[in-house]
mmCIF file of the N, C-alpha and C atoms, coordinates in Angstrom:
data_MODEL
# 
_entry.id   MODEL 
# 
loop_
_atom_site.group_PDB 
_atom_site.id 
_atom_site.type_symbol 
_atom_site.label_atom_id 
_atom_site.label_alt_id 
_atom_site.label_comp_id 
_atom_site.label_asym_id 
_atom_site.label_entity_id 
_atom_site.label_seq_id 
_atom_site.pdbx_PDB_ins_code 
_atom_site.Cartn_x 
_atom_site.Cartn_y 
_atom_site.Cartn_z 
_atom_site.occupancy 
_atom_site.B_iso_or_equiv 
_atom_site.pdbx_formal_charge 
_atom_site.auth_seq_id 
_atom_site.auth_comp_id 
_atom_site.auth_asym_id 
_atom_site.auth_atom_id 
_atom_site.pdbx_PDB_model_num 
ATOM 1   N N  . MET A 1 1  ? 6.498  15.119 -7.751 1.00 0.00 ? 1  MET A N  1 
ATOM 2   C CA . MET A 1 1  ? 6.438  14.195 -6.769 1.00 0.00 ? 1  MET A CA 1 
ATOM 3   C C  . MET A 1 1  ? 5.242  14.465 -5.893 1.00 0.00 ? 1  MET A C  1 
ATOM 4   N N  . ASN A 1 2  ? 4.414  13.304 -5.514 1.00 0.00 ? 2  ASN A N  1 
ATOM 5   C CA . ASN A 1 2  ? 3.347  13.343 -4.659 1.00 0.00 ? 2  ASN A CA 1 
ATOM 6   C C  . ASN A 1 2  ? 3.633  13.106 -3.299 1.00 0.00 ? 2  ASN A C  1 
ATOM 7   N N  . VAL A 1 3  ? 3.509  14.039 -2.355 1.00 0.00 ? 3  VAL A N  1 
ATOM 8   C CA . VAL A 1 3  ? 3.876  14.111 -1.127 1.00 0.00 ? 3  VAL A CA 1 
ATOM 9   C C  . VAL A 1 3  ? 2.714  13.676 -0.245 1.00 0.00 ? 3  VAL A C  1 
ATOM 10  N N  . LEU A 1 4  ? 2.454  12.809 0.725  1.00 0.00 ? 4  LEU A N  1 
ATOM 11  C CA . LEU A 1 4  ? 1.414  12.546 1.614  1.00 0.00 ? 4  LEU A CA 1 
ATOM 12  C C  . LEU A 1 4  ? 2.171  13.418 2.937  1.00 0.00 ? 4  LEU A C  1 
ATOM 13  N N  . ILE A 1 5  ? 1.213  14.093 3.487  1.00 0.00 ? 5  ILE A N  1 
ATOM 14  C CA . ILE A 1 5  ? 1.432  14.841 5.001  1.00 0.00 ? 5  ILE A CA 1 
ATOM 15  C C  . ILE A 1 5  ? 0.592  14.190 5.930  1.00 0.00 ? 5  ILE A C  1 
ATOM 16  N N  . ALA A 1 6  ? 0.891  13.634 6.786  1.00 0.00 ? 6  ALA A N  1 
ATOM 17  C CA . ALA A 1 6  ? 0.131  13.237 8.050  1.00 0.00 ? 6  ALA A CA 1 
ATOM 18  C C  . ALA A 1 6  ? 0.578  13.705 9.383  1.00 0.00 ? 6  ALA A C  1 
ATOM 19  N N  . ASP A 1 7  ? -0.602 14.560 9.721  1.00 0.00 ? 7  ASP A N  1 
ATOM 20  C CA . ASP A 1 7  ? -0.426 15.085 11.188 1.00 0.00 ? 7  ASP A CA 1 
ATOM 21  C C  . ASP A 1 7  ? -1.834 15.634 11.661 1.00 0.00 ? 7  ASP A C  1 
ATOM 22  N N  . ASP A 1 8  ? -2.052 15.550 13.148 1.00 0.00 ? 8  ASP A N  1 
ATOM 23  C CA . ASP A 1 8  ? -3.237 15.840 13.605 1.00 0.00 ? 8  ASP A CA 1 
ATOM 24  C C  . ASP A 1 8  ? -3.389 17.639 13.981 1.00 0.00 ? 8  ASP A C  1 
ATOM 25  N N  . ASP A 1 9  ? -1.938 18.159 13.954 1.00 0.00 ? 9  ASP A N  1 
ATOM 26  C CA . ASP A 1 9  ? -1.997 19.667 13.824 1.00 0.00 ? 9  ASP A CA 1 
ATOM 27  C C  . ASP A 1 9  ? -2.186 20.176 12.657 1.00 0.00 ? 9  ASP A C  1 
ATOM 28  N N  . LYS A 1 10 ? -3.453 21.054 12.272 1.00 0.00 ? 10 LYS A N  1 
ATOM 29  C CA . LYS A 1 10 ? -3.653 21.793 11.089 1.00 0.00 ? 10 LYS A CA 1 
ATOM 30  C C  . LYS A 1 10 ? -2.695 22.501 10.620 1.00 0.00 ? 10 LYS A C  1 
ATOM 31  N N  . LEU A 1 11 ? -2.227 23.279 11.656 1.00 0.00 ? 11 LEU A N  1 
ATOM 32  C CA . LEU A 1 11 ? -1.080 24.492 11.379 1.00 0.00 ? 11 LEU A CA 1 
ATOM 33  C C  . LEU A 1 11 ? -0.032 23.745 10.629 1.00 0.00 ? 11 LEU A C  1 
ATOM 34  N N  . ILE A 1 12 ? 0.465  22.817 11.324 1.00 0.00 ? 12 ILE A N  1 
ATOM 35  C CA . ILE A 1 12 ? 1.607  21.816 10.832 1.00 0.00 ? 12 ILE A CA 1 
ATOM 36  C C  . ILE A 1 12 ? 1.323  21.529 9.175  1.00 0.00 ? 12 ILE A C  1 
ATOM 37  N N  . LEU A 1 13 ? 0.204  20.723 9.198  1.00 0.00 ? 13 LEU A N  1 
ATOM 38  C CA . LEU A 1 13 ? -0.198 20.573 8.060  1.00 0.00 ? 13 LEU A CA 1 
ATOM 39  C C  . LEU A 1 13 ? -0.217 21.321 6.952  1.00 0.00 ? 13 LEU A C  1 
ATOM 40  N N  . GLU A 1 14 ? -0.766 22.623 7.108  1.00 0.00 ? 14 GLU A N  1 
ATOM 41  C CA . GLU A 1 14 ? -0.798 23.800 6.081  1.00 0.00 ? 14 GLU A CA 1 
ATOM 42  C C  . GLU A 1 14 ? 0.443  24.290 5.696  1.00 0.00 ? 14 GLU A C  1 
ATOM 43  N N  . THR A 1 15 ? 1.392  24.420 6.927  1.00 0.00 ? 15 THR A N  1 
ATOM 44  C CA . THR A 1 15 ? 2.645  24.886 6.670  1.00 0.00 ? 15 THR A CA 1 
ATOM 45  C C  . THR A 1 15 ? 3.530  23.956 5.906  1.00 0.00 ? 15 THR A C  1 
ATOM 46  N N  . ILE A 1 16 ? 3.513  22.532 6.093  1.00 0.00 ? 16 ILE A N  1 
ATOM 47  C CA . ILE A 1 16 ? 4.338  21.689 5.277  1.00 0.00 ? 16 ILE A CA 1 
ATOM 48  C C  . ILE A 1 16 ? 3.591  21.454 3.670  1.00 0.00 ? 16 ILE A C  1 
ATOM 49  N N  . ARG A 1 17 ? 2.278  21.778 3.616  1.00 0.00 ? 17 ARG A N  1 
ATOM 50  C CA . ARG A 1 17 ? 1.490  21.684 2.350  1.00 0.00 ? 17 ARG A CA 1 
ATOM 51  C C  . ARG A 1 17 ? 2.107  22.879 1.490  1.00 0.00 ? 17 ARG A C  1 
ATOM 52  N N  . LYS A 1 18 ? 2.141  24.009 2.243  1.00 0.00 ? 18 LYS A N  1 
ATOM 53  C CA . LYS A 1 18 ? 2.580  25.221 1.306  1.00 0.00 ? 18 LYS A CA 1 
ATOM 54  C C  . LYS A 1 18 ? 4.175  25.115 1.138  1.00 0.00 ? 18 LYS A C  1 
ATOM 55  N N  . TYR A 1 19 ? 4.771  24.530 1.517  1.00 0.00 ? 19 TYR A N  1 
ATOM 56  C CA . TYR A 1 19 ? 6.351  24.251 1.322  1.00 0.00 ? 19 TYR A CA 1 
ATOM 57  C C  . TYR A 1 19 ? 6.325  23.233 -0.253 1.00 0.00 ? 19 TYR A C  1 
ATOM 58  N N  . VAL A 1 20 ? 5.607  22.108 0.137  1.00 0.00 ? 20 VAL A N  1 
ATOM 59  C CA . VAL A 1 20 ? 5.633  21.174 -0.923 1.00 0.00 ? 20 VAL A CA 1 
ATOM 60  C C  . VAL A 1 20 ? 4.876  21.842 -2.154 1.00 0.00 ? 20 VAL A C  1 
ATOM 61  N N  . ASP A 1 21 ? 3.688  22.476 -1.856 1.00 0.00 ? 21 ASP A N  1 
ATOM 62  C CA . ASP A 1 21 ? 3.186  23.028 -3.243 1.00 0.00 ? 21 ASP A CA 1 
ATOM 63  C C  . ASP A 1 21 ? 4.246  24.109 -3.866 1.00 0.00 ? 21 ASP A C  1 
ATOM 64  N N  . TYR A 1 22 ? 4.808  25.066 -2.993 1.00 0.00 ? 22 TYR A N  1 
ATOM 65  C CA . TYR A 1 22 ? 6.014  26.020 -3.537 1.00 0.00 ? 22 TYR A CA 1 
ATOM 66  C C  . TYR A 1 22 ? 6.970  25.340 -4.329 1.00 0.00 ? 22 TYR A C  1 
ATOM 67  N N  . ARG A 1 23 ? 7.417  24.081 -4.124 1.00 0.00 ? 23 ARG A N  1 
ATOM 68  C CA . ARG A 1 23 ? 8.527  23.345 -4.640 1.00 0.00 ? 23 ARG A CA 1 
ATOM 69  C C  . ARG A 1 23 ? 7.787  22.905 -5.984 1.00 0.00 ? 23 ARG A C  1 
ATOM 70  N N  . GLY A 1 24 ? 6.433  23.065 -6.310 1.00 0.00 ? 24 GLY A N  1 
ATOM 71  C CA . GLY A 1 24 ? 5.947  22.564 -7.525 1.00 0.00 ? 24 GLY A CA 1 
ATOM 72  C C  . GLY A 1 24 ? 5.434  20.872 -7.216 1.00 0.00 ? 24 GLY A C  1 
ATOM 73  N N  . ASP A 1 25 ? 5.532  20.105 -6.049 1.00 0.00 ? 25 ASP A N  1 
ATOM 74  C CA . ASP A 1 25 ? 5.142  19.155 -5.889 1.00 0.00 ? 25 ASP A CA 1 
ATOM 75  C C  . ASP A 1 25 ? 3.603  18.964 -5.518 1.00 0.00 ? 25 ASP A C  1 
ATOM 76  N N  . VAL A 1 26 ? 3.117  17.731 -5.336 1.00 0.00 ? 26 VAL A N  1 
ATOM 77  C CA . VAL A 1 26 ? 1.513  17.741 -5.243 1.00 0.00 ? 26 VAL A CA 1 
ATOM 78  C C  . VAL A 1 26 ? 1.482  17.344 -3.788 1.00 0.00 ? 26 VAL A C  1 
ATOM 79  N N  . SER A 1 27 ? 0.733  17.981 -2.976 1.00 0.00 ? 27 SER A N  1 
ATOM 80  C CA . SER A 1 27 ? 0.597  17.323 -1.566 1.00 0.00 ? 27 SER A CA 1 
ATOM 81  C C  . SER A 1 27 ? -0.840 16.683 -1.183 1.00 0.00 ? 27 SER A C  1 
ATOM 82  N N  . PHE A 1 28 ? -0.862 15.743 -0.439 1.00 0.00 ? 28 PHE A N  1 
ATOM 83  C CA . PHE A 1 28 ? -1.986 15.148 0.028  1.00 0.00 ? 28 PHE A CA 1 
ATOM 84  C C  . PHE A 1 28 ? -1.979 15.184 1.463  1.00 0.00 ? 28 PHE A C  1 
ATOM 85  N N  . LEU A 1 29 ? -3.260 15.380 1.965  1.00 0.00 ? 29 LEU A N  1 
ATOM 86  C CA . LEU A 1 29 ? -3.162 15.708 3.580  1.00 0.00 ? 29 LEU A CA 1 
ATOM 87  C C  . LEU A 1 29 ? -3.986 14.717 4.123  1.00 0.00 ? 29 LEU A C  1 
ATOM 88  N N  . ALA A 1 30 ? -3.403 14.465 5.535  1.00 0.00 ? 30 ALA A N  1 
ATOM 89  C CA . ALA A 1 30 ? -4.446 13.114 6.485  1.00 0.00 ? 30 ALA A CA 1 
ATOM 90  C C  . ALA A 1 30 ? -4.268 13.896 7.544  1.00 0.00 ? 30 ALA A C  1 
ATOM 91  N N  . SER A 1 31 ? -5.240 13.706 8.537  1.00 0.00 ? 31 SER A N  1 
ATOM 92  C CA . SER A 1 31 ? -5.055 14.246 9.792  1.00 0.00 ? 31 SER A CA 1 
ATOM 93  C C  . SER A 1 31 ? -4.879 13.116 10.758 1.00 0.00 ? 31 SER A C  1 
ATOM 94  N N  . ASP A 1 32 ? -4.973 11.894 10.533 1.00 0.00 ? 32 ASP A N  1 
ATOM 95  C CA . ASP A 1 32 ? -4.315 10.640 11.273 1.00 0.00 ? 32 ASP A CA 1 
ATOM 96  C C  . ASP A 1 32 ? -3.784 9.584  10.332 1.00 0.00 ? 32 ASP A C  1 
ATOM 97  N N  . GLY A 1 33 ? -3.216 8.684  10.948 1.00 0.00 ? 33 GLY A N  1 
ATOM 98  C CA . GLY A 1 33 ? -2.699 7.305  10.386 1.00 0.00 ? 33 GLY A CA 1 
ATOM 99  C C  . GLY A 1 33 ? -3.868 6.534  9.432  1.00 0.00 ? 33 GLY A C  1 
ATOM 100 N N  . SER A 1 34 ? -4.805 6.336  9.805  1.00 0.00 ? 34 SER A N  1 
ATOM 101 C CA . SER A 1 34 ? -5.862 5.975  9.255  1.00 0.00 ? 34 SER A CA 1 
ATOM 102 C C  . SER A 1 34 ? -6.304 6.302  7.779  1.00 0.00 ? 34 SER A C  1 
ATOM 103 N N  . GLU A 1 35 ? -6.327 7.930  8.024  1.00 0.00 ? 35 GLU A N  1 
ATOM 104 C CA . GLU A 1 35 ? -6.547 8.741  6.746  1.00 0.00 ? 35 GLU A CA 1 
ATOM 105 C C  . GLU A 1 35 ? -5.638 8.498  5.826  1.00 0.00 ? 35 GLU A C  1 
ATOM 106 N N  . ALA A 1 36 ? -4.360 8.526  6.356  1.00 0.00 ? 36 ALA A N  1 
ATOM 107 C CA . ALA A 1 36 ? -3.052 8.533  5.504  1.00 0.00 ? 36 ALA A CA 1 
ATOM 108 C C  . ALA A 1 36 ? -2.916 7.165  4.779  1.00 0.00 ? 36 ALA A C  1 
ATOM 109 N N  . LEU A 1 37 ? -3.599 6.257  5.165  1.00 0.00 ? 37 LEU A N  1 
ATOM 110 C CA . LEU A 1 37 ? -3.246 4.703  4.706  1.00 0.00 ? 37 LEU A CA 1 
ATOM 111 C C  . LEU A 1 37 ? -4.506 4.933  3.602  1.00 0.00 ? 37 LEU A C  1 
ATOM 112 N N  . ALA A 1 38 ? -5.609 5.240  3.967  1.00 0.00 ? 38 ALA A N  1 
ATOM 113 C CA . ALA A 1 38 ? -6.807 5.347  2.985  1.00 0.00 ? 38 ALA A CA 1 
ATOM 114 C C  . ALA A 1 38 ? -6.133 6.398  1.626  1.00 0.00 ? 38 ALA A C  1 
ATOM 115 N N  . VAL A 1 39 ? -5.493 7.391  1.877  1.00 0.00 ? 39 VAL A N  1 
ATOM 116 C CA . VAL A 1 39 ? -4.934 8.375  0.757  1.00 0.00 ? 39 VAL A CA 1 
ATOM 117 C C  . VAL A 1 39 ? -4.096 7.273  0.044  1.00 0.00 ? 39 VAL A C  1 
ATOM 118 N N  . MET A 1 40 ? -3.345 6.511  0.564  1.00 0.00 ? 40 MET A N  1 
ATOM 119 C CA . MET A 1 40 ? -2.208 5.728  -0.133 1.00 0.00 ? 40 MET A CA 1 
ATOM 120 C C  . MET A 1 40 ? -2.892 4.740  -0.846 1.00 0.00 ? 40 MET A C  1 
ATOM 121 N N  . LYS A 1 41 ? -3.949 4.306  -0.599 1.00 0.00 ? 41 LYS A N  1 
ATOM 122 C CA . LYS A 1 41 ? -4.976 3.193  -1.346 1.00 0.00 ? 41 LYS A CA 1 
ATOM 123 C C  . LYS A 1 41 ? -5.436 3.985  -2.755 1.00 0.00 ? 41 LYS A C  1 
ATOM 124 N N  . LYS A 1 42 ? -5.501 5.307  -2.528 1.00 0.00 ? 42 LYS A N  1 
ATOM 125 C CA . LYS A 1 42 ? -6.239 5.894  -3.750 1.00 0.00 ? 42 LYS A CA 1 
ATOM 126 C C  . LYS A 1 42 ? -5.235 6.389  -4.708 1.00 0.00 ? 42 LYS A C  1 
ATOM 127 N N  . GLU A 1 43 ? -4.096 7.082  -4.223 1.00 0.00 ? 43 GLU A N  1 
ATOM 128 C CA . GLU A 1 43 ? -3.136 7.822  -4.740 1.00 0.00 ? 43 GLU A CA 1 
ATOM 129 C C  . GLU A 1 43 ? -1.789 7.383  -5.081 1.00 0.00 ? 43 GLU A C  1 
ATOM 130 N N  . SER A 1 44 ? -1.060 7.761  -5.905 1.00 0.00 ? 44 SER A N  1 
ATOM 131 C CA . SER A 1 44 ? 0.256  7.203  -6.082 1.00 0.00 ? 44 SER A CA 1 
ATOM 132 C C  . SER A 1 44 ? 1.345  8.291  -5.468 1.00 0.00 ? 44 SER A C  1 
ATOM 133 N N  . ILE A 1 45 ? 1.898  7.760  -4.138 1.00 0.00 ? 45 ILE A N  1 
ATOM 134 C CA . ILE A 1 45 ? 2.624  8.732  -3.277 1.00 0.00 ? 45 ILE A CA 1 
ATOM 135 C C  . ILE A 1 45 ? 3.875  8.229  -3.236 1.00 0.00 ? 45 ILE A C  1 
ATOM 136 N N  . ASP A 1 46 ? 4.728  9.414  -3.392 1.00 0.00 ? 46 ASP A N  1 
ATOM 137 C CA . ASP A 1 46 ? 6.295  9.332  -3.384 1.00 0.00 ? 46 ASP A CA 1 
ATOM 138 C C  . ASP A 1 46 ? 6.984  9.575  -2.493 1.00 0.00 ? 46 ASP A C  1 
ATOM 139 N N  . LEU A 1 47 ? 6.351  10.192 -1.475 1.00 0.00 ? 47 LEU A N  1 
ATOM 140 C CA . LEU A 1 47 ? 6.866  10.461 0.022  1.00 0.00 ? 47 LEU A CA 1 
ATOM 141 C C  . LEU A 1 47 ? 6.033  10.548 1.048  1.00 0.00 ? 47 LEU A C  1 
ATOM 142 N N  . VAL A 1 48 ? 6.147  10.230 2.186  1.00 0.00 ? 48 VAL A N  1 
ATOM 143 C CA . VAL A 1 48 ? 5.386  10.384 3.246  1.00 0.00 ? 48 VAL A CA 1 
ATOM 144 C C  . VAL A 1 48 ? 6.051  11.482 4.242  1.00 0.00 ? 48 VAL A C  1 
ATOM 145 N N  . ILE A 1 49 ? 5.532  12.168 4.873  1.00 0.00 ? 49 ILE A N  1 
ATOM 146 C CA . ILE A 1 49 ? 5.891  13.041 6.123  1.00 0.00 ? 49 ILE A CA 1 
ATOM 147 C C  . ILE A 1 49 ? 4.723  12.809 6.872  1.00 0.00 ? 49 ILE A C  1 
ATOM 148 N N  . THR A 1 50 ? 5.258  12.251 8.408  1.00 0.00 ? 50 THR A N  1 
ATOM 149 C CA . THR A 1 50 ? 4.206  11.923 9.253  1.00 0.00 ? 50 THR A CA 1 
ATOM 150 C C  . THR A 1 50 ? 4.706  12.457 10.622 1.00 0.00 ? 50 THR A C  1 
ATOM 151 N N  . ASP A 1 51 ? 3.653  12.912 11.453 1.00 0.00 ? 51 ASP A N  1 
ATOM 152 C CA . ASP A 1 51 ? 3.949  13.073 12.772 1.00 0.00 ? 51 ASP A CA 1 
ATOM 153 C C  . ASP A 1 51 ? 4.028  11.881 13.530 1.00 0.00 ? 51 ASP A C  1 
ATOM 154 N N  . ILE A 1 52 ? 4.737  11.884 14.676 1.00 0.00 ? 52 ILE A N  1 
ATOM 155 C CA . ILE A 1 52 ? 4.787  10.724 15.497 1.00 0.00 ? 52 ILE A CA 1 
ATOM 156 C C  . ILE A 1 52 ? 3.588  10.373 16.320 1.00 0.00 ? 52 ILE A C  1 
ATOM 157 N N  . GLN A 1 53 ? 3.057  11.365 17.090 1.00 0.00 ? 53 GLN A N  1 
ATOM 158 C CA . GLN A 1 53 ? 2.049  11.544 18.152 1.00 0.00 ? 53 GLN A CA 1 
ATOM 159 C C  . GLN A 1 53 ? 0.744  11.757 17.248 1.00 0.00 ? 53 GLN A C  1 
ATOM 160 N N  . MET A 1 54 ? 0.020  10.736 16.616 1.00 0.00 ? 54 MET A N  1 
ATOM 161 C CA . MET A 1 54 ? -1.409 11.118 16.308 1.00 0.00 ? 54 MET A CA 1 
ATOM 162 C C  . MET A 1 54 ? -2.323 10.034 17.015 1.00 0.00 ? 54 MET A C  1 
ATOM 163 N N  . PRO A 1 55 ? -3.805 10.427 16.917 1.00 0.00 ? 55 PRO A N  1 
ATOM 164 C CA . PRO A 1 55 ? -4.359 9.533  17.384 1.00 0.00 ? 55 PRO A CA 1 
ATOM 165 C C  . PRO A 1 55 ? -4.874 8.667  16.448 1.00 0.00 ? 55 PRO A C  1 
ATOM 166 N N  . GLY A 1 56 ? -5.388 7.440  17.292 1.00 0.00 ? 56 GLY A N  1 
ATOM 167 C CA . GLY A 1 56 ? -5.386 6.017  16.344 1.00 0.00 ? 56 GLY A CA 1 
ATOM 168 C C  . GLY A 1 56 ? -4.249 5.475  15.884 1.00 0.00 ? 56 GLY A C  1 
ATOM 169 N N  . ILE A 1 57 ? -3.744 5.347  14.925 1.00 0.00 ? 57 ILE A N  1 
ATOM 170 C CA . ILE A 1 57 ? -2.620 4.978  14.378 1.00 0.00 ? 57 ILE A CA 1 
ATOM 171 C C  . ILE A 1 57 ? -1.434 5.938  14.247 1.00 0.00 ? 57 ILE A C  1 
ATOM 172 N N  . SER A 1 58 ? -0.261 5.572  15.090 1.00 0.00 ? 58 SER A N  1 
ATOM 173 C CA . SER A 1 58 ? 0.747  6.779  15.162 1.00 0.00 ? 58 SER A CA 1 
ATOM 174 C C  . SER A 1 58 ? 1.408  6.686  14.205 1.00 0.00 ? 58 SER A C  1 
ATOM 175 N N  . GLY A 1 59 ? 2.269  7.710  14.035 1.00 0.00 ? 59 GLY A N  1 
ATOM 176 C CA . GLY A 1 59 ? 3.369  7.805  12.729 1.00 0.00 ? 59 GLY A CA 1 
ATOM 177 C C  . GLY A 1 59 ? 4.304  6.620  12.852 1.00 0.00 ? 59 GLY A C  1 
ATOM 178 N N  . PHE A 1 60 ? 4.621  5.883  13.881 1.00 0.00 ? 60 PHE A N  1 
ATOM 179 C CA . PHE A 1 60 ? 5.415  4.906  13.901 1.00 0.00 ? 60 PHE A CA 1 
ATOM 180 C C  . PHE A 1 60 ? 4.808  3.650  13.383 1.00 0.00 ? 60 PHE A C  1 
ATOM 181 N N  . GLU A 1 61 ? 3.530  3.344  13.943 1.00 0.00 ? 61 GLU A N  1 
ATOM 182 C CA . GLU A 1 61 ? 2.653  2.257  13.175 1.00 0.00 ? 61 GLU A CA 1 
ATOM 183 C C  . GLU A 1 61 ? 2.390  2.622  11.647 1.00 0.00 ? 61 GLU A C  1 
ATOM 184 N N  . LEU A 1 62 ? 2.178  3.856  11.465 1.00 0.00 ? 62 LEU A N  1 
ATOM 185 C CA . LEU A 1 62 ? 2.275  4.218  9.972  1.00 0.00 ? 62 LEU A CA 1 
ATOM 186 C C  . LEU A 1 62 ? 3.350  3.709  9.118  1.00 0.00 ? 62 LEU A C  1 
ATOM 187 N N  . MET A 1 63 ? 4.574  3.932  9.623  1.00 0.00 ? 63 MET A N  1 
ATOM 188 C CA . MET A 1 63 ? 5.897  3.764  8.882  1.00 0.00 ? 63 MET A CA 1 
ATOM 189 C C  . MET A 1 63 ? 6.040  2.384  8.786  1.00 0.00 ? 63 MET A C  1 
ATOM 190 N N  . LYS A 1 64 ? 5.553  1.529  9.900  1.00 0.00 ? 64 LYS A N  1 
ATOM 191 C CA . LYS A 1 64 ? 5.750  0.087  9.850  1.00 0.00 ? 64 LYS A CA 1 
ATOM 192 C C  . LYS A 1 64 ? 4.886  -0.651 8.974  1.00 0.00 ? 64 LYS A C  1 
ATOM 193 N N  . THR A 1 65 ? 3.717  0.021  8.672  1.00 0.00 ? 65 THR A N  1 
ATOM 194 C CA . THR A 1 65 ? 2.462  -0.453 7.680  1.00 0.00 ? 65 THR A CA 1 
ATOM 195 C C  . THR A 1 65 ? 3.132  -0.225 6.396  1.00 0.00 ? 65 THR A C  1 
ATOM 196 N N  . ILE A 1 66 ? 3.580  1.033  6.327  1.00 0.00 ? 66 ILE A N  1 
ATOM 197 C CA . ILE A 1 66 ? 4.270  1.507  4.761  1.00 0.00 ? 66 ILE A CA 1 
ATOM 198 C C  . ILE A 1 66 ? 5.640  0.564  4.404  1.00 0.00 ? 66 ILE A C  1 
ATOM 199 N N  . ASN A 1 67 ? 6.306  0.301  5.360  1.00 0.00 ? 67 ASN A N  1 
ATOM 200 C CA . ASN A 1 67 ? 7.488  -0.476 5.220  1.00 0.00 ? 67 ASN A CA 1 
ATOM 201 C C  . ASN A 1 67 ? 7.149  -2.084 4.694  1.00 0.00 ? 67 ASN A C  1 
ATOM 202 N N  . GLU A 1 68 ? 6.163  -2.407 5.502  1.00 0.00 ? 68 GLU A N  1 
ATOM 203 C CA . GLU A 1 68 ? 5.635  -3.947 5.091  1.00 0.00 ? 68 GLU A CA 1 
ATOM 204 C C  . GLU A 1 68 ? 4.998  -3.716 3.580  1.00 0.00 ? 68 GLU A C  1 
ATOM 205 N N  . GLU A 1 69 ? 4.245  -2.730 3.318  1.00 0.00 ? 69 GLU A N  1 
ATOM 206 C CA . GLU A 1 69 ? 3.516  -2.909 2.003  1.00 0.00 ? 69 GLU A CA 1 
ATOM 207 C C  . GLU A 1 69 ? 4.429  -2.166 0.968  1.00 0.00 ? 69 GLU A C  1 
ATOM 208 N N  . ARG A 1 70 ? 5.258  -1.120 1.193  1.00 0.00 ? 70 ARG A N  1 
ATOM 209 C CA . ARG A 1 70 ? 5.880  -0.399 0.259  1.00 0.00 ? 70 ARG A CA 1 
ATOM 210 C C  . ARG A 1 70 ? 7.241  -0.034 0.876  1.00 0.00 ? 70 ARG A C  1 
ATOM 211 N N  . PRO A 1 71 ? 8.421  -0.847 0.972  1.00 0.00 ? 71 PRO A N  1 
ATOM 212 C CA . PRO A 1 71 ? 9.423  -0.855 1.490  1.00 0.00 ? 71 PRO A CA 1 
ATOM 213 C C  . PRO A 1 71 ? 10.394 0.420  0.998  1.00 0.00 ? 71 PRO A C  1 
ATOM 214 N N  . GLU A 1 72 ? 10.085 0.496  -0.436 1.00 0.00 ? 72 GLU A N  1 
ATOM 215 C CA . GLU A 1 72 ? 10.784 1.589  -1.180 1.00 0.00 ? 72 GLU A CA 1 
ATOM 216 C C  . GLU A 1 72 ? 10.297 3.044  -0.949 1.00 0.00 ? 72 GLU A C  1 
ATOM 217 N N  . LEU A 1 73 ? 9.363  3.038  -0.443 1.00 0.00 ? 73 LEU A N  1 
ATOM 218 C CA . LEU A 1 73 ? 8.640  4.494  -0.272 1.00 0.00 ? 73 LEU A CA 1 
ATOM 219 C C  . LEU A 1 73 ? 9.466  5.173  1.022  1.00 0.00 ? 73 LEU A C  1 
ATOM 220 N N  . PRO A 1 74 ? 10.111 6.235  1.016  1.00 0.00 ? 74 PRO A N  1 
ATOM 221 C CA . PRO A 1 74 ? 10.403 7.013  1.891  1.00 0.00 ? 74 PRO A CA 1 
ATOM 222 C C  . PRO A 1 74 ? 9.563  7.706  2.862  1.00 0.00 ? 74 PRO A C  1 
ATOM 223 N N  . VAL A 1 75 ? 10.063 7.745  4.344  1.00 0.00 ? 75 VAL A N  1 
ATOM 224 C CA . VAL A 1 75 ? 9.020  8.180  5.284  1.00 0.00 ? 75 VAL A CA 1 
ATOM 225 C C  . VAL A 1 75 ? 9.917  9.118  6.304  1.00 0.00 ? 75 VAL A C  1 
ATOM 226 N N  . ILE A 1 76 ? 9.524  10.310 6.141  1.00 0.00 ? 76 ILE A N  1 
ATOM 227 C CA . ILE A 1 76 ? 10.062 11.277 7.074  1.00 0.00 ? 76 ILE A CA 1 
ATOM 228 C C  . ILE A 1 76 ? 8.985  11.532 8.336  1.00 0.00 ? 76 ILE A C  1 
ATOM 229 N N  . ILE A 1 77 ? 9.777  11.118 9.389  1.00 0.00 ? 77 ILE A N  1 
ATOM 230 C CA . ILE A 1 77 ? 9.063  11.447 10.963 1.00 0.00 ? 77 ILE A CA 1 
ATOM 231 C C  . ILE A 1 77 ? 9.379  12.501 11.405 1.00 0.00 ? 77 ILE A C  1 
ATOM 232 N N  . ILE A 1 78 ? 8.065  13.395 11.775 1.00 0.00 ? 78 ILE A N  1 
ATOM 233 C CA . ILE A 1 78 ? 8.489  14.550 12.441 1.00 0.00 ? 78 ILE A CA 1 
ATOM 234 C C  . ILE A 1 78 ? 7.790  14.511 14.051 1.00 0.00 ? 78 ILE A C  1 
ATOM 235 N N  . THR A 1 79 ? 8.187  15.202 14.813 1.00 0.00 ? 79 THR A N  1 
ATOM 236 C CA . THR A 1 79 ? 7.452  15.457 16.140 1.00 0.00 ? 79 THR A CA 1 
ATOM 237 C C  . THR A 1 79 ? 7.658  17.105 16.690 1.00 0.00 ? 79 THR A C  1 
ATOM 238 N N  . GLY A 1 80 ? 6.679  17.467 17.581 1.00 0.00 ? 80 GLY A N  1 
ATOM 239 C CA . GLY A 1 80 ? 6.784  18.632 18.163 1.00 0.00 ? 80 GLY A CA 1 
ATOM 240 C C  . GLY A 1 80 ? 7.223  18.339 19.606 1.00 0.00 ? 80 GLY A C  1 
ATOM 241 N N  . TYR A 1 81 ? 7.192  17.109 19.966 1.00 0.00 ? 81 TYR A N  1 
ATOM 242 C CA . TYR A 1 81 ? 7.809  16.830 21.271 1.00 0.00 ? 81 TYR A CA 1 
ATOM 243 C C  . TYR A 1 81 ? 9.327  16.921 21.408 1.00 0.00 ? 81 TYR A C  1 
ATOM 244 N N  . ALA A 1 82 ? 9.683  17.405 22.682 1.00 0.00 ? 82 ALA A N  1 
ATOM 245 C CA . ALA A 1 82 ? 11.172 17.794 23.061 1.00 0.00 ? 82 ALA A CA 1 
ATOM 246 C C  . ALA A 1 82 ? 11.653 16.329 23.356 1.00 0.00 ? 82 ALA A C  1 
ATOM 247 N N  . GLU A 1 83 ? 10.997 15.496 23.800 1.00 0.00 ? 83 GLU A N  1 
ATOM 248 C CA . GLU A 1 83 ? 11.523 14.370 24.730 1.00 0.00 ? 83 GLU A CA 1 
ATOM 249 C C  . GLU A 1 83 ? 10.790 12.963 24.035 1.00 0.00 ? 83 GLU A C  1 
ATOM 250 N N  . MET A 1 84 ? 11.237 11.915 23.747 1.00 0.00 ? 84 MET A N  1 
ATOM 251 C CA . MET A 1 84 ? 10.464 10.665 23.628 1.00 0.00 ? 84 MET A CA 1 
ATOM 252 C C  . MET A 1 84 ? 10.795 9.586  24.729 1.00 0.00 ? 84 MET A C  1 
ATOM 253 N N  . GLU A 1 85 ? 9.915  9.193  25.112 1.00 0.00 ? 85 GLU A N  1 
ATOM 254 C CA . GLU A 1 85 ? 9.988  8.004  26.204 1.00 0.00 ? 85 GLU A CA 1 
ATOM 255 C C  . GLU A 1 85 ? 10.527 6.862  25.569 1.00 0.00 ? 85 GLU A C  1 
# 
């Protein structure tokens, strides 16, 4: 399985990447939503894990774009924030 991980926190990216790789899956990393969309144009992605709060394109905006272009692609949204407005 090819997993795209999008997060602006390098520690979170590395932590999730290690778990994905440990499972035997292939990980692709993006530090923001724009980079994630660029990766998706180049690679065949089976799952997206994205942070909500990222500079530029947020995780919600990324999910909306993915749902429009590839509605069958599962997206998991994560956050380090305790409260959402």
